[in-house]
DOGU-115964 format. One record per residue (C-alpha): residue in three letters; z, x, y. Coordinates in steps of 0.05 Angstrom, whole numbers, padded with zeros to 5 digits, always signed. Last residue first. Layout:
BEGIN
ALAZXY...
***
This chain:
BEGIN
UNK-00412-00091+00773UNK-00472-00097+00807UNK-00477-00024+00847UNK-00470+00019+00787UNK-00412+00079+00787UNK-00435+00129+00734UNK-00401+00156+00682UNK-00402+00228+00672UNK-00452+00272+00644UNK-00470+00350+00637UNK-00523+00389+00629UNK-00577+00396+00563UNK-00638+00367+00561UNK-00690+00362+00528UNK-00768+00351+00536UNK-00822+00318+00487UNK-00881+00326+00457UNK-00922+00272+00420UNK-00967+00261+00481UNK-00980+00176+00507UNK-00930+00158+00548UNK-00884+00223+00564UNK-00820+00227+00516UNK-00748+00246+00551UNK-00703+00268+00510UNK-00620+00280+00543UNK-00583+00317+00494UNK-00502+00326+00462UNK-00474+00300+00538UNK-00398+00298+00522UNK-00352+00244+00517UNK-00307+00280+00461UNK-00338+00244+00398UNK-00403+00268+00414UNK-00452+00233+00474UNK-00531+00234+00455UNK-00589+00198+00506UNK-00658+00176+00493UNK-00715+00156+00547UNK-00778+00141+00537UNK-00827+00138+00597UNK-00874+00085+00621UNK-00935+00098+00677UNK-00937+00054+00729UNK-00966+00114+00767UNK-00921+00106+00832UNK-00880+00048+00805UNK-00851+00092+00744UNK-00820+00058+00688UNK-00762+00080+00651UNK-00764+00056+00580UNK-00677+00063+00545UNK-00640+00079+00491UNK-00570+00101+00490UNK-00544+00139+00433UNK-00455+00143+00401UNK-00443+00197+00360UNK-00405+00190+00304UNK-00463+00198+00242UNK-00497+00130+00292UNK-00459+00092+00338UNK-00502+00048+00386UNK-00538+00028+00444UNK-00596-00005+00476UNK-00647-00011+00536UNK-00707-00055+00531UNK-00723-00036+00607UNK-00702+00006+00664UNK-00739+00011+00737UNK-00756+00078+00768UNK-00738+00117+00819UNK-00767+00180+00851UNK-00735+00248+00876UNK-00774+00323+00901UNK-00749+00384+00917UNK-00678+00368+00935UNK-00650+00442+00952UNK-00597+00482+00916UNK-00658+00536+00897UNK-00704+00473+00870UNK-00680+00413+00857UNK-00718+00351+00825UNK-00664+00290+00828UNK-00691+00220+00778UNK-00657+00155+00802UNK-00660+00108+00733UNK-00658+00031+00759UNK-00642-00031+00717UNK-00587-00054+00761UNK-00527-00055+00707UNK-00565-00007+00670UNK-00554+00042+00724UNK-00584+00128+00709UNK-00566+00168+00761UNK-00621+00228+00732UNK-00597+00300+00763UNK-00640+00363+00753UNK-00635+00430+00767UNK-00667+00476+00714UNK-00649+00525+00670UNK-00707+00541+00627UNK-00711+00544+00545UNK-00779+00549+00498UNK-00795+00533+00422UNK-00852+00567+00409UNK-00926+00519+00383UNK-00961+00542+00438UNK-00910+00519+00490UNK-00841+00466+00460UNK-00796+00436+00505UNK-00722+00460+00521UNK-00692+00446+00589UNK-00629+00469+00608UNK-00584+00448+00673UNK-00591+00374+00658UNK-00539+00332+00711UNK-00525+00257+00680UNK-00513+00202+00713UNK-00492+00153+00680UNK-00488+00068+00684UNK-00453+00009+00664UNK-00423+00043+00599UNK-00425-00011+00539UNK-00420+00048+00483UNK-00379+00101+00499UNK-00311+00072+00487UNK-00342+00053+00413UNK-00329+00123+00384UNK-00258+00121+00392UNK-00242+00049+00373UNK-00281+00054+00303UNK-00239+00121+00284UNK-00184+00095+00307UNK-00197+00027+00269UNK-00224+00068+00207UNK-00153+00105+00210UNK-00109+00051+00208UNK-00134+00024+00156UNK-00134+00084+00113UNK-00065+00086+00139UNK-00053+00019+00116UNK-00082+00022+00048UNK-00042+00098+00025UNK+00013+00054+00045UNK+00003-00002-00002
***
């Protein structure tokens, strides 16, 4: 009986630990490294980018910095967002639509049990290659609560 009770508590505790990263209204990801493939070789470069993702407001703001100053910025509309837990990691997937080109970009980010960003993956339309970003993550205070 004690074993059953302890096992039940561990399962409940594990589910609560993982579930704490589901249901974010929004997140901010500061990308510090980009990983991608060039000529069939994995490549990584330092980068300064910020992705402010508001699921409640259906907006992604992407800022690209160059030497500490904003070099590019754009806002995208978010569609098809979903989140789930797999192998102990929280995964968010969504589409971002460009108002400039109309292109659809596919995003996926993973958060580990400790709330750290494992990766942010961006796939561009009509391409099989992708970019993975590494960096930090924090919860975003959205406009719509």
